[in-house]
C-alpha positions in Angstrom: 52.6 121.6 -29.0 52.2 125.2 -29.0 52.0 125.3 -25.5 52.4 128.9 -23.8 52.4 130.9 -27.3 50.9 134.1 -27.7 49.6 134.0 -31.4 47.6 136.6 -33.2 45.1 135.2 -35.5 44.3 138.8 -38.0 41.4 137.1 -40.1 38.5 138.7 -41.4 36.4 135.2 -41.9 34.2 134.3 -38.6 34.5 130.6 -39.8 38.2 130.9 -40.7 39.1 132.6 -37.2 37.2 130.0 -35.0 39.0 127.1 -37.0 42.1 128.5 -36.5 41.4 129.4 -32.5 40.6 125.8 -32.2 43.4 124.0 -33.5 45.4 126.6 -31.9 43.6 126.5 -28.3 44.1 122.4 -28.4 47.7 122.8 -29.0 47.6 124.8 -25.8 48.3 128.5 -27.5 47.2 131.5 -26.1 44.9 132.9 -29.3 44.0 136.6 -29.9 41.7 137.6 -32.5 42.0 140.6 -35.1 39.4 141.2 -37.9 41.4 143.2 -39.8 44.9 144.6 -40.8 44.5 147.9 -39.1 43.3 146.0 -35.8 46.4 143.3 -35.7 48.8 146.8 -36.3 47.0 148.1 -33.4 46.9 144.9 -31.1 50.8 144.6 -31.6 51.9 148.1 -31.2 50.1 147.4 -27.4 50.8 144.3 -27.1 53.8 141.0 -27.7 53.1 138.3 -29.6 55.2 135.2 -30.7 53.9 135.5 -34.3 51.2 136.7 -36.2 48.6 134.6 -38.6 47.7 137.0 -41.4 45.1 136.6 -43.7 46.2 138.4 -46.9 42.6 140.0 -48.0 40.9 141.7 -45.2 39.1 145.2 -45.3 40.2 148.5 -44.1 44.1 147.1 -44.3 45.1 143.8 -45.9 47.6 141.9 -44.5 50.3 142.9 -47.3 49.9 146.5 -46.0 49.8 145.8 -42.7 53.0 143.3 -42.7 54.6 146.5 -44.7 53.6 148.6 -42.1 54.9 146.2 -39.2 58.3 145.6 -41.1 59.0 149.2 -42.2 57.1 151.3 -39.8 57.2 149.6 -36.7 60.4 148.3 -37.2 58.9 144.9 -36.2 60.3 141.4 -36.9 57.8 139.3 -35.6 57.3 136.1 -37.7 54.1 136.6 -39.9 52.3 133.3 -41.8 50.2 134.4 -44.6 46.8 132.8 -45.1 45.3 132.6 -48.2 42.1 130.9 -50.1 43.8 131.0 -53.4 46.8 128.4 -54.3 48.5 131.3 -56.6 52.3 131.1 -56.8 52.2 134.8 -56.9 50.1 134.7 -53.7 53.5 133.3 -52.0 55.6 135.3 -53.6 53.9 138.8 -53.0 54.2 137.0 -49.1 57.7 136.6 -49.1 58.1 140.2 -51.1 56.3 141.8 -48.6 58.3 140.5 -45.7 56.1 137.6 -44.5 58.1 134.7 -43.1 55.8 132.3 -44.7 52.5 131.8 -46.5 49.7 128.3 -46.2 46.6 128.2 -47.8 43.1 127.9 -46.3 41.6 125.4 -45.7 44.8 124.2 -43.4 45.2 121.2 -41.8 46.1 121.3 -37.7 49.5 119.6 -38.4 50.7 121.8 -41.2 49.8 124.9 -39.4 51.2 124.0 -36.1 54.4 123.1 -38.0 54.8 126.0 -40.1 54.2 128.0 -36.5 57.2 126.5 -35.4 59.4 126.7 -37.9 59.0 130.1 -38.1 59.3 130.8 -34.8 62.6 128.8 -34.8 64.0 130.1 -37.7 63.5 133.5 -36.1 65.0 133.0 -33.1 68.0 131.8 -34.9 68.3 135.0 -36.6 67.8 137.6 -33.6 70.9 137.9 -32.1 
């Protein structure tokens, strides 16, 4: 389903990182871990990815700050999906306001995660000339 996609997973929780990696690799994706928002930004400056899964609450630079940096300073329109353990509507609204393409609640199920990734990639390709 995700065969050949390069996915940067910015997640500071080791268990969540392992779960995401397992699901994504099982679907054929190449997974690259980052444990802080700053590490995600640094990796994105050096490498190309198809999508970023961005935890909202990380040390050093949170997912919101990292997304704003990617969008405003780097001028990069890579699809970004926010990951939150919260189900508050404010989290979803803040994700979109900061420039993320979508937001999903953890723990996520494999089908929802994969569908969200495919959706934002398809949407992103349709708006890039």
